[in-house]
mmCIF file of the C-alpha atoms, coordinates in Angstrom:
data_MODEL
# 
_entry.id   MODEL 
# 
loop_
_atom_site.group_PDB 
_atom_site.id 
_atom_site.type_symbol 
_atom_site.label_atom_id 
_atom_site.label_alt_id 
_atom_site.label_comp_id 
_atom_site.label_asym_id 
_atom_site.label_entity_id 
_atom_site.label_seq_id 
_atom_site.pdbx_PDB_ins_code 
_atom_site.Cartn_x 
_atom_site.Cartn_y 
_atom_site.Cartn_z 
_atom_site.occupancy 
_atom_site.B_iso_or_equiv 
_atom_site.pdbx_formal_charge 
_atom_site.auth_seq_id 
_atom_site.auth_comp_id 
_atom_site.auth_asym_id 
_atom_site.auth_atom_id 
_atom_site.pdbx_PDB_model_num 
ATOM 1  C CA . UNK A 1 1  ? 0.000  0.000   0.000   1.00 0.00 ? 1  UNK A CA 1 
ATOM 2  C CA . UNK A 1 2  ? 1.303  3.438   -0.934  1.00 0.00 ? 2  UNK A CA 1 
ATOM 3  C CA . UNK A 1 3  ? 1.680  5.499   2.242   1.00 0.00 ? 3  UNK A CA 1 
ATOM 4  C CA . UNK A 1 4  ? 3.058  8.680   0.711   1.00 0.00 ? 4  UNK A CA 1 
ATOM 5  C CA . UNK A 1 5  ? 2.631  10.643  -2.468  1.00 0.00 ? 5  UNK A CA 1 
ATOM 6  C CA . UNK A 1 6  ? 5.515  10.014  -4.912  1.00 0.00 ? 6  UNK A CA 1 
ATOM 7  C CA . UNK A 1 7  ? 7.529  12.940  -6.219  1.00 0.00 ? 7  UNK A CA 1 
ATOM 8  C CA . UNK A 1 8  ? 7.363  13.871  -9.871  1.00 0.00 ? 8  UNK A CA 1 
ATOM 9  C CA . UNK A 1 9  ? 9.558  11.531  -11.881 1.00 0.00 ? 9  UNK A CA 1 
ATOM 10 C CA . UNK A 1 10 ? 9.825  8.837   -9.220  1.00 0.00 ? 10 UNK A CA 1 
ATOM 11 C CA . UNK A 1 11 ? 9.210  5.197   -10.101 1.00 0.00 ? 11 UNK A CA 1 
ATOM 12 C CA . UNK A 1 12 ? 6.153  3.539   -8.604  1.00 0.00 ? 12 UNK A CA 1 
ATOM 13 C CA . UNK A 1 13 ? 6.375  -0.234  -8.261  1.00 0.00 ? 13 UNK A CA 1 
ATOM 14 C CA . UNK A 1 14 ? 3.621  -2.455  -9.624  1.00 0.00 ? 14 UNK A CA 1 
ATOM 15 C CA . UNK A 1 15 ? 1.675  -4.776  -7.337  1.00 0.00 ? 15 UNK A CA 1 
ATOM 16 C CA . UNK A 1 16 ? 3.403  -8.014  -6.292  1.00 0.00 ? 16 UNK A CA 1 
ATOM 17 C CA . UNK A 1 17 ? 3.379  -10.539 -9.125  1.00 0.00 ? 17 UNK A CA 1 
ATOM 18 C CA . UNK A 1 18 ? 3.190  -7.861  -11.835 1.00 0.00 ? 18 UNK A CA 1 
ATOM 19 C CA . UNK A 1 19 ? 5.884  -6.275  -14.001 1.00 0.00 ? 19 UNK A CA 1 
ATOM 20 C CA . UNK A 1 20 ? 6.283  -2.641  -15.019 1.00 0.00 ? 20 UNK A CA 1 
ATOM 21 C CA . UNK A 1 21 ? 7.675  -1.558  -18.347 1.00 0.00 ? 21 UNK A CA 1 
ATOM 22 C CA . UNK A 1 22 ? 8.921  2.006   -18.890 1.00 0.00 ? 22 UNK A CA 1 
ATOM 23 C CA . UNK A 1 23 ? 9.872  3.447   -22.268 1.00 0.00 ? 23 UNK A CA 1 
ATOM 24 C CA . UNK A 1 24 ? 11.489 6.837   -22.902 1.00 0.00 ? 24 UNK A CA 1 
ATOM 25 C CA . UNK A 1 25 ? 13.201 8.900   -25.560 1.00 0.00 ? 25 UNK A CA 1 
ATOM 26 C CA . UNK A 1 26 ? 15.589 11.838  -25.423 1.00 0.00 ? 26 UNK A CA 1 
ATOM 27 C CA . UNK A 1 27 ? 16.437 14.389  -28.096 1.00 0.00 ? 27 UNK A CA 1 
ATOM 28 C CA . UNK A 1 28 ? 19.397 16.780  -27.948 1.00 0.00 ? 28 UNK A CA 1 
ATOM 29 C CA . UNK A 1 29 ? 18.813 20.468  -28.568 1.00 0.00 ? 29 UNK A CA 1 
ATOM 30 C CA . UNK A 1 30 ? 20.049 21.952  -31.786 1.00 0.00 ? 30 UNK A CA 1 
ATOM 31 C CA . UNK A 1 31 ? 21.168 18.878  -33.710 1.00 0.00 ? 31 UNK A CA 1 
ATOM 32 C CA . UNK A 1 32 ? 18.075 16.900  -32.637 1.00 0.00 ? 32 UNK A CA 1 
ATOM 33 C CA . UNK A 1 33 ? 19.890 13.579  -32.326 1.00 0.00 ? 33 UNK A CA 1 
ATOM 34 C CA . UNK A 1 34 ? 17.659 11.105  -30.510 1.00 0.00 ? 34 UNK A CA 1 
ATOM 35 C CA . UNK A 1 35 ? 17.976 7.987   -28.438 1.00 0.00 ? 35 UNK A CA 1 
ATOM 36 C CA . UNK A 1 36 ? 15.416 5.603   -26.997 1.00 0.00 ? 36 UNK A CA 1 
ATOM 37 C CA . UNK A 1 37 ? 15.447 3.242   -24.080 1.00 0.00 ? 37 UNK A CA 1 
ATOM 38 C CA . UNK A 1 38 ? 13.331 0.968   -21.958 1.00 0.00 ? 38 UNK A CA 1 
ATOM 39 C CA . UNK A 1 39 ? 13.448 -0.975  -18.722 1.00 0.00 ? 39 UNK A CA 1 
ATOM 40 C CA . UNK A 1 40 ? 11.365 -3.869  -17.401 1.00 0.00 ? 40 UNK A CA 1 
ATOM 41 C CA . UNK A 1 41 ? 11.246 -4.332  -13.611 1.00 0.00 ? 41 UNK A CA 1 
ATOM 42 C CA . UNK A 1 42 ? 9.404  -6.517  -11.155 1.00 0.00 ? 42 UNK A CA 1 
ATOM 43 C CA . UNK A 1 43 ? 7.520  -5.329  -8.055  1.00 0.00 ? 43 UNK A CA 1 
ATOM 44 C CA . UNK A 1 44 ? 10.740 -5.241  -6.004  1.00 0.00 ? 44 UNK A CA 1 
ATOM 45 C CA . UNK A 1 45 ? 12.467 -2.995  -8.555  1.00 0.00 ? 45 UNK A CA 1 
ATOM 46 C CA . UNK A 1 46 ? 14.736 -5.736  -9.916  1.00 0.00 ? 46 UNK A CA 1 
ATOM 47 C CA . UNK A 1 47 ? 15.715 -5.027  -13.533 1.00 0.00 ? 47 UNK A CA 1 
ATOM 48 C CA . UNK A 1 48 ? 14.696 -7.893  -15.822 1.00 0.00 ? 48 UNK A CA 1 
ATOM 49 C CA . UNK A 1 49 ? 15.364 -6.264  -19.193 1.00 0.00 ? 49 UNK A CA 1 
ATOM 50 C CA . UNK A 1 50 ? 16.881 -3.010  -20.429 1.00 0.00 ? 50 UNK A CA 1 
ATOM 51 C CA . UNK A 1 51 ? 17.642 -1.576  -23.823 1.00 0.00 ? 51 UNK A CA 1 
ATOM 52 C CA . UNK A 1 52 ? 18.924 1.651   -25.359 1.00 0.00 ? 52 UNK A CA 1 
ATOM 53 C CA . UNK A 1 53 ? 19.618 2.701   -28.917 1.00 0.00 ? 53 UNK A CA 1 
ATOM 54 C CA . UNK A 1 54 ? 20.534 5.821   -30.871 1.00 0.00 ? 54 UNK A CA 1 
ATOM 55 C CA . UNK A 1 55 ? 17.909 6.430   -33.563 1.00 0.00 ? 55 UNK A CA 1 
ATOM 56 C CA . UNK A 1 56 ? 19.436 9.374   -35.395 1.00 0.00 ? 56 UNK A CA 1 
ATOM 57 C CA . UNK A 1 57 ? 17.862 12.742  -36.030 1.00 0.00 ? 57 UNK A CA 1 
ATOM 58 C CA . UNK A 1 58 ? 14.295 13.051  -34.782 1.00 0.00 ? 58 UNK A CA 1 
ATOM 59 C CA . UNK A 1 59 ? 11.675 15.334  -33.268 1.00 0.00 ? 59 UNK A CA 1 
ATOM 60 C CA . UNK A 1 60 ? 10.735 14.579  -29.623 1.00 0.00 ? 60 UNK A CA 1 
ATOM 61 C CA . UNK A 1 61 ? 7.250  13.215  -30.354 1.00 0.00 ? 61 UNK A CA 1 
ATOM 62 C CA . UNK A 1 62 ? 8.517  11.006  -33.179 1.00 0.00 ? 62 UNK A CA 1 
ATOM 63 C CA . UNK A 1 63 ? 11.289 9.656   -30.937 1.00 0.00 ? 63 UNK A CA 1 
ATOM 64 C CA . UNK A 1 64 ? 8.780  8.767   -28.191 1.00 0.00 ? 64 UNK A CA 1 
ATOM 65 C CA . UNK A 1 65 ? 6.468  7.057   -30.677 1.00 0.00 ? 65 UNK A CA 1 
ATOM 66 C CA . UNK A 1 66 ? 9.401  5.154   -32.199 1.00 0.00 ? 66 UNK A CA 1 
ATOM 67 C CA . UNK A 1 67 ? 10.376 3.906   -28.743 1.00 0.00 ? 67 UNK A CA 1 
ATOM 68 C CA . UNK A 1 68 ? 6.834  2.688   -28.051 1.00 0.00 ? 68 UNK A CA 1 
ATOM 69 C CA . UNK A 1 69 ? 6.438  1.052   -31.463 1.00 0.00 ? 69 UNK A CA 1 
ATOM 70 C CA . UNK A 1 70 ? 9.763  -0.784  -31.271 1.00 0.00 ? 70 UNK A CA 1 
ATOM 71 C CA . UNK A 1 71 ? 8.930  -2.118  -27.830 1.00 0.00 ? 71 UNK A CA 1 
ATOM 72 C CA . UNK A 1 72 ? 5.482  -3.325  -28.923 1.00 0.00 ? 72 UNK A CA 1 
ATOM 73 C CA . UNK A 1 73 ? 7.129  -5.197  -31.787 1.00 0.00 ? 73 UNK A CA 1 
ATOM 74 C CA . UNK A 1 74 ? 9.718  -6.629  -29.392 1.00 0.00 ? 74 UNK A CA 1 
ATOM 75 C CA . UNK A 1 75 ? 7.035  -7.929  -27.018 1.00 0.00 ? 75 UNK A CA 1 
ATOM 76 C CA . UNK A 1 76 ? 5.055  -9.393  -29.906 1.00 0.00 ? 76 UNK A CA 1 
ATOM 77 C CA . UNK A 1 77 ? 8.138  -11.270 -31.129 1.00 0.00 ? 77 UNK A CA 1 
ATOM 78 C CA . UNK A 1 78 ? 8.884  -12.522 -27.611 1.00 0.00 ? 78 UNK A CA 1 
ATOM 79 C CA . UNK A 1 79 ? 5.329  -13.799 -27.181 1.00 0.00 ? 79 UNK A CA 1 
ATOM 80 C CA . UNK A 1 80 ? 5.002  -15.356 -30.629 1.00 0.00 ? 80 UNK A CA 1 
ATOM 81 C CA . UNK A 1 81 ? 8.607  -16.561 -30.790 1.00 0.00 ? 81 UNK A CA 1 
# 
């Protein structure tokens, strides 16, 4: 049970027995070079999977959407093997 309000940007664990998957993208100012990353953790915060990749020149929204799309494809491939 959550007993305090988390600060902005803090990670909130999923319930026991569940996993939490976070995806993010970052874009540099000026040149607009982008990178994406993700992390999969269990309820205790243990890292089960992590990934990062440079994706070249991109706008922030496109970089975020690319990160989400690539991770959906990755999960689909893992499930369908």
